[in-house]
N, C-alpha and C positions, 0 to 999 in steps of 0.2 A: 552247671546251678544256676536258674531262674533267679534275676533279680525281680522280685515283686514291691510293687509300688504300693503304698496303704492307701486302699481305697476312701480314707477319710484323712487326710493328713490334717494336722494340728495347723492352725493358722497360727504366724508368730504373731505376740504381741509388740506393742510400739516399742518398749524397754529391749526386748530381745533383737530386733530391727536393730536398732539404735547402736547397741553394743554391738553386733557385728560389724559394723562401722568403723564404732570405735575400738575396737580390738584390732584393727589393722592401721592404724594410726603408727607413725615413725616419730610422733611426741610424746608418748605416755610419761616419760622421764626427760625434764631438760634441767640442764643447768644455768642458772640466770646470776651473774656479779658471784660466783664459787658454791652456790647453795642448790641443793637436789628439790628440783619441785615435782608433786607427781599432778598427773592429767586429771579435773575432774570429769566426769561422767555425767552426774545429775544431779541439779538443786529442786528439792522440792518442800510445800510446807504440806504437813498433814494434820488435820483435824479431825479432833473426837475429844468426846466429853468435853465439851466448851472449851479446850486447851487447843495452842498451835506447837506442832513439834517441825522444827526447822533441821532438813534432812539433807546432808551433802555426803554424794558417794564419790569416791576415789578410786585412782588404781590402788591394788594393792601394795604393800609396803611403805603406807602413810600410817605409822604407829602412832597414836595417843589415846591418853585416858581422860577420864573425866576431869576438870580444872585445866587440862592441856590448853595451848593456846597455836592455833593454826594461823598460817599469815598466809595470802596469797602475794603474786607478783605483782601487784597493787600497793604493797606494804598497808592493806586492810588486815587487823587481826578479828580471830573469832574464839571465843572460849570455848571448848568441848563440855556439853554437858552429859554426854553418855552415848556408847556404841550404839551401834542401831541394828537391831537382827529384825529380821521380818519370817514369817508363819508361811508357808505353803502347802496346798493339798496335791499332793502329788510331787513331779518329779520339778527338783529343784535347778531353775534356769542358769545358763551360762552367766548370765551378767552379774548373778549374786556371787555366784563362786570367785568372779573375776576382780571384783572391786570391795572395797571397806567402807561402811558408811559410818557416819557419825552423826547425834541430834546436835546442835549447835545453842547458843543462846541466841535469843530473838535477832533477827538482822534479816532486811529486805532479801531475798536471792539474786536479785539482780547486782546486788553489790558483793556478792563474790567473785572472784577473779575465775579463771579457768585454770590456775592451776594451785597447787598450796603444798608447803611446809609445815612440819612441825618445829616450833620455835625451840 
């Protein structure tokens, strides 16, 4: 059997490259003072229709609904505004399947720690 390489390999996006490194981490779930925290993969602000959407993506397993309170390892609290879903044309990337996303009430993304849990 001949192993043929794709003559036009698809370049990986920045998020795909970051997720490959992220998924190899040994600290995706940690316990701090008896509480399990999920590692944050991405924090971003999306702007559309003159609105800002503050989005955080963490390891799958962080289950929260609208109105839930997330808190980070620094004791900062964030109110979940809703679940975040994206639409893709073509193949859905691994980083999307391996993480869960939430929109949160407006905060500065640098105020969000490296780990989150649901209160």
